[in-house]
C-alpha positions, 0 to 999 in steps of 0.5 A: 500500500502506498503511504496514507497520510492523515490528511491530503489536499485534493487539487483538480484540473479545474483548480490548476486552470484557475491558478494558471489563468490568474498567473497569466493575468495582470494581477498576482496580488491585490487584484480582483480575485481577492474580493471575489474570493471574499464575497464567495466565502462570505456567501458560503458561510452566511456572513456579511463580510470576509477578509482574506489573509495570509494564513490562519495565524495571521487571521487570529492575530488581526482579530486580537488587534481589531478587538484591541487586546492590550498587555495584561488582558485575559482571554480564555481558550481551550488547550486542545488546539493548535498553538496559534489559537492561544498565541494570538493573545500573547502577540498583543501582550495579553494573558492566556487562560486555558479552560478544560475540555468536555471529554464527550466532545473534545471542545472547550467546556462551557461549564468550565468557562463559567466556573472561571468567570464566577471565580474572579471579580467582574471584568477580569476577562475580556474575551473567549476563543472557542475552537471548532476542534476536528470540525465539530461546531461549538455551540456558539449560541450558548457561548454568546449568552455567557459572553454577553452575561460577562461583557466578553467578545468572542473569536470563533476559531473555525479553521477545522470547520468550514461548512460545519453547522449546528441548530440553535434553540429556535431550530435554525441552522447556524453555519460556523463563521456566519457571525450570528453569535461570534464577533469574529470567526477565522478559517485556515486554507492550509493544504490539509484543510477543507479548502486549500490555497497552499497557505491562506486564511479568512476572517468573517464578521457581521460587524462593519466597524471590525471589518473596516479595521481588519482591512486597514490592519491587513495592509500595513495600517494604510488607508486610501479612503479620502473619507478617513484621511487626517492630513489636509488636502494641501499637504497631500498635494504637496502645495501651500495653496488651496486645493480641493481634490486629493491626489491619486497617489495619496495614502495614509498609514494611520495605525501599525499594521502588517502585510498579511495579504493573500495573493490573487493566484491563491485566491483563484485556487480558493474560489475553485476549491470552494466550489467542491467544498460541500461535495467533499464534506459529504465524502468526509462524513461517509468516511467518518461513518465507516470508521464509526461503524468499524470501531463501535464497541471495540474493547481497545477504544476508550472514545471515538468521534461518532457521527454528529450532525453538522460535523465537518470532519477535518479529523477523525479521532479515536481514543485508544489503549496503547496509543504509542504502540498503535501509532508505531504499528501504523507507521510500519505499515505506511499509515501516517496517523497524527496526534491532535494535539499536545495540550497547549498549556503543557508546551514549554512556553506556557509552562513558563507562564505557570501552567503544569501537569494536573491543571486540566485533567480532561485535556491531559487524559484525552492527550494520552489516548488520542490518535487522528486517522486518515481523513480526506476526500480522496481516501479510497475505500480500499485504503480506509479498509486497510487502515481499519484492518491494520488497527484491528490486527494490532489489537488482536 
């Protein structure tokens, strides 16, 4: 059997043609495909605004900048996520406080967050960053209610979950990143994600003020909008007599921003990939069901990602006995499963902030057993059966 990774991009001939056309166009960056991709993605998730950026980490950083996180500000997030979900707060000098996960969903536990908020004086925390880990949507309606109770903002890290959804208390379908309950939501277009652009990310929001901030922060803090200019027209024109028009070259850097732009050929790939997104999610759900059926009631499984309505299945996770043994056995058979994730609070950087083993029992117990099985749309039934049988053979 050829190597079977845990994730893999799927690039079609249509994708390649879209990139070639962009490369032959007049714009490699800052061209028309950026707003086209943003509009298509906003429509896909049901948000009012979308801002394309260089990667998911840039998206998180811009969100914390737009929300004006300051040194010493405290923000709550989950330890079971990629480090960027927490690091974005540190980039601004804020303090990350981890709350434990729900062992049944692997998501940030709402009750643990409430316990944190109730244990300290009012206004101790400023925000929450829930993560739609593995593609399973967090219940953003419940998080919104809690955030409103304590005056907090929400950044939804939906990197694993474009196309994911949950039903709110009224029975309405709420797509991940639609802005109904979060202030800002972010996505990643890394090759193993649902939509691949090589690198790339997106921020969605329904708030015009935040959208405008993001556009400026994405490009060095520079604006070309005359309505926002602060210097005089005469200064802009370089003359000392009265002038009534702004010169075409004029722009202003009004805040400290970054170059977090996406290129046009990446956006072209994203537009093409987006057209396949729903079909590919359906394939992921079928793969998840085959895994769930295969491992149901297996004695070596402590827990598994069962088929859940609205789950986008970026990952399929088992909690198993002798995880290290299984991991090594799979690799010896050319199956490259992965571990998602080492708890953030036990990374050396965060240990230096005072975190230690035993602080978050559910997250630490999960890490001792979790393993992510191959999950991507081009995984064949033959390959998946080989993965399943190799796991069962190991435990038999």
